[in-house]
N, C-alpha and C positions, 0 to 999 in steps of 0.2 A: 764391815761397817756396823756400828752400833745402832740400836733402835732410835737413840736420841738424835743421831745425825741423819738417819734415814727419814724421820718424820718431817723435819724442816724442808728437806729436799722435795718430799712429796707435796708439801704445802706450796712450795715455790713453783713446782711444776703445775699444780692446780691453778694457782693464781695467774701464772703465765698463760695457761690455756684459756681461762675466762677472759683475760685481757685481750688476747688475740681474737677470740670470737667476738668480743664487744667492738673491737676496732674494725672488724670486717662484717658487722651485723647486716649491712645493706647487701653485700655480696651473697652471704649465706641466706639472707631472707628471700632473695629472688629465687634461689634454687628451691628453698622450702615452699615458697608460694606455688611454684610450678608443680611440685610433687603433690601438694594439697589439691590443686585444681585437677590434676590427672586422676587422683583417687576419687574425688567428688564426681567427676563425669563418668568414671568407670562404674560407679554405683548407680548414678542417675540413668545411664544408658543400658543398664542391665548387663554389663560386661562386654558390650559391643565395641567400645572405644579401643580397648587393648587386644582385640583379636588380631592375629598376625597380619591379615590382609588390610584391616582397617588401619593398622599402624603404618604399613607401607603407603597406603593412600594418604595418610597424614603428612608423610615426608614428601611425596610427589606433589601434593597440592600446595604445600607451603614452601617449596624450594625457592620460589621466586622471592618470597619475603626475606628469607635468610640471605640470599645472594645480594639483594638490594640493601639490606641492613648492614652488610659487611662494609660496603662503601659509604653508606649514610652515616655510620657511627664515626668514621674518620672525618667526614665533612662537618658533622656537628661538634666534634671535639675541637676543631679549628674555628668554631663560632660561626659557621656558615649553615646553610640549609639548601637542599635540592628538591624543588617542586616539580621537576621535569621528568623524573624517571619513569612514571607511568606512561607519559606520552612517547618517551623514547622506546619503551617496550613495544608500543603499537607501531611506531614508525619503522624501527629496525626489523621487527617481525614481518612487517609488510614488505620491506625490501628483500628480506631473505626468501619469503614465499614467492614473490614475483620472479626472483632469479631462478628458483627451482622449477616453477610451474609455467612461466611464460617465456623465459629465456633458455630453458633447458640446461641450466648449470648443474653440475654434479653437487649433491647435497653437502659433501664435505667442503668443497670450494665455496659454496654458498655460505656456510657457517663462517669460514675464514673472512669472507668479504663482509659479513654482518659484524664481526668483531672489529674489523678495520673501520667500518662506518661508525661504530660506537666510539672508537678512539678519536676519529675525526671530530665527532660531535663534542667529545670531551675537550679536545683542543680548542674548538670554537667557544665553548662556554668558559673554559679556563682563561682564554684571551680577554674576554670582557671583564671577568672578575679580577684577574691578576694584573693585566697590563693597563686596561682602561680605568679600572677601579670602581666599576659598578657593583653594588652589593650582590652577593650570591642569591639572596632572596628575589631581587628584581630580575637578575639575569635568568634564573631558572623559571621564574614565573612567565617571562617572555618565551623561554624555551618550551614550557608546557603548552602554550598557545600555538607556537610555531610548528612544533613537531606533531601535535594533534591534528592541526590543519593539514600538514603534509601527508599524514597517515590517511586522512579522509580522502585526499585527492588521489593518491596512488593506489590505495587498496580498493576503494569503492565499497561495495557491500561485503564481500568476503572472497578469499582466495583459498580453496581447499588444498590440502597437502596430500599428495598421492604416494610419496616415497615412504615405503615401509621402514627402511633403515633410519630415516630421520625421525619418524614417529616413534621408533623404538627407543630413542634416547630417554623419553619420559616413561615408557611403559615396560621396558625390558630390564633384565637382571644381568649381573655378571655371569659369564659362562660357568657352568657347573663342572669345573675341571677336576675337582677332587671327589666327585661323585656324591651320592647320598649316604649319610651315616644314619641308617635307620630312617626316620621321617625328617631328618635335618640335612641341610646343605652343608657339606664339609668345608667348603671355602669360607663360608660365613663364620663358622665356628673357629677356624684358624685365625681369621681377621679379628674376631672378638678377643681371643686370647692375646694376640699381639697388641691390641689396644689397651688391655689391662696391664700387661707388662710395660708397655710404653709409658702409660700414665704413672705407674709406680716408680719407674726409673726417673722420670722427669721431676717428680716431687722430691725424691731423695737427692737427686743431683742439685735441685734448686736449694734445698736446705743446706747441703754441703758447701755450695758456693757462697751462701750468705755467711756461714761460719768462717769460711776461708778468708774473707775480707775483713774479719774482725767484728762483724755485726752479730746481734743476738738472733738466732733462728727461731722459728715458731716451735713450740713444744713438740717433742717427738710423738707424744700421744695424739696430738691433733693431726700430724702428718699421717700416722697410721690409720686414724679414724677416716680421714679423707680418702685414703687409698682403699680401705675396706668398703666404704659407701659407694665409691666410684666403681669398684669391681662388681658390686651387687647390681648396680644400675646397668653397667655395660653387659654383664652376663644376662640380665633379663631382656635387654634390647636384642642381644645376639640370639637368644631363644626365639623371640618374636620374628626376627628376620629369617633365621634358619628354617623356621617352619612355615614361612609364607610362600605365596606363589600358587601355581596350578600344576596340572599334569605335565606341562611342557617345560616350565622353568620356575625358578624361585630362588630365594636367598637374599643377596645384597642388591638393591636397585641401583642402576647406573646413575640415577639422579642423586642418590646419597653419596656416591663416590665423587661426583662433581662438586657437590656442596662441601664435602669433607676436605677435599684438596684445596678449595678456595679458602675455607676457614683456616686451614693450617698455614697456607702461604701468606695470607694477609695478616694473620695474628703474628707471624714471624716478622713481617715488614713493620708492623706497628710497634712491636715490643723489643725487637732485636737490631733494628737498623737506625742509622743516623736520621733518615727521613722520618721514621716513626717518632723519635725523640723530638724532632723539630715540630711535628704536628702537635704534640702535647705542649711544647713550649709556646707555640703561637697561640694555642687555645687558652693556656693559663694566663699569659700576659703578653699581648702582641707587641706593645711598646718595649718591654724588657727584652723580648726576643730580637727585635730590630737592633737595639743597643748592643746586644751580645754578638751581633754579626750574622744572624740567621737571615737568609734571603726569603723573606715571608712571601714575596710574589711568586717565587719558584714553588714554594710549598703549596700555595693556593692553586697555582696552575696544575701541578701534578695531582692534587686531590680530585679535581674535576675530570682530568684525563682518566684516572682510575675509576671514577664514578661512571663515566661514559662506557668504559670497557665492561664493567660489571652489569650495566644496564643492557648491553648487547648480549651477555651471557644469559641474563634473565629472560630476554626476548626470545632467544633460541629455545630455552627450556619451556617457556610458556607456549610457544608456537608448536613445539613437539607434542605437548600434552593436549592442546586443544585441536590439533590437526587442521587448523584453519586460521588464516590471518583475517582480522577484522579491524576496522578503524576504532572500535570501542574497546579493544583489548587494553589491558593495563589501567583501567579506570580505578582510581583511588589507591593504586599500588604505592604511590609516594607516602600516603597517609599510613598504610600498614607498616612500611619500612621505618618511618619516623617514630611511630608508636612503639615498634619493637625496640628501638634504641632507647627510648625514654623508660620503658618498662624494665629494660635490662640494666638500668643504672646510669645511663649517660646523663651528664649534667646539662640542664637547660642553658646554663651560662657558658658552657664549653670547658675544655681542659681536662675533663674527667669522662672516662668511658672505656669499655673493653669490647672486643669482638665476641668472646664467649658470652658476655653479658647480653649483647644484642641478639645472639643466637637463642639464648634462653628466652628473651623477650619475644622473639619470633615464634618460638614453640608455645609460649603462653597464649599468644593471639591465635595460633593454629589450633590448639586444643579447644579453646573457647569456640572457635568457628565450627570445628568438626563435631564437638560434643553437642552444641545447640542444634546443628543441622540434623544429627542422628535423632535428636529428640523432637524434630519437626517444628522448631521455633521459627517464627516469621523472620525474614531477613531484616526488616526494620528494627525489630527487637534486638537482633544480634548486633547491629550497628550501635544501638543505644548502649548495650552492655559493654561493648568494646570501648566506646567513648568514656564511659564511667571508669573502666579499668585504667585507661590512660590518664584520666584526671587524677585518680587516686595515686597512681605511681609518681606523677610529678609532684603532687602535694606532699607525699612522704619524703621525697628528695629535698624539697624546699624546707619543710619543717625540721628535718634532721640537721640540715646545714644551719638553720637558725638556732637550734639548741647548742650546736658546737661553738658557734660564735658568741 
């Protein structure tokens, strides 16, 4: 190939790269903002934020936000909102605690019953929204009051958890089956390598599928750049996890595995299934979705069933971490989940949003919380800063859409 033909090709590649980055500026901007916030708090905390055990604590303390945000992002995409999830965490956590401590139920069976209760609550709220036609905002506002009241009635002051196995869900790590490789947990290193290989394979496969159907894929240079950056981040996180823990255990927290599995499953549901496409269709234009034959009532019903299930999972995780059920558990959890979705790029008007974006938004909130706590900032100031971050995120979304239109 001559230099004359190579130069235009390089220019075309560069132009395509810039165009792709510009079209996905919002998505890349969220990731960039998270990295900037992490670096800033790492400096402000004197290097404490990214110490191995501090990072594990960040995951364990914010797992509930990620779990609730997974369901909340789907609800918001479909133009609904769920204000009841915090009360559900308190109510379902109370039921689970009472089963174990007062009724003598095995901790694993208690978890199963708690998940079933979450599904039943989801069916209850989905009925009012999908069948009766009450807006999700009103239905879940009523649910917030109902289930907070029920939590207060059944729990009382508190119900301590004595089961060490149940408490270990939030505190323990995966078994160290591969031993220690020097100061590092071998299993965590293997999992990190698998994550890097899996991400690279998914990006290359996605690019090949786009080209196969006759569309123009993103520039190869951008794909390679994404793989390299992701590999660096995953390798660093793997290093932190592999060197975390204590004399008895360490490596990959069980809570991280739970969150990772849920993110993978629900991202698949939202992006690869008919139900997921229907959620986006309903959120983009409900009337058009009805005219195209989509059963919007079924979509709305299933959304709240999923939200009830995920609220139950969050309740189990939170109960395990606190080791005690209280009627005040879950306060403002719905606000954290909603904020994570909007910070992660979910559109206020519905139809747009991703689960990875919501996860990043949850980490933004988590890093701000943890960083300010390490610095000893008052709780009231933390809430103020989180409110300003949420306001800024929504403002950026609205302004960018206004410019495009």
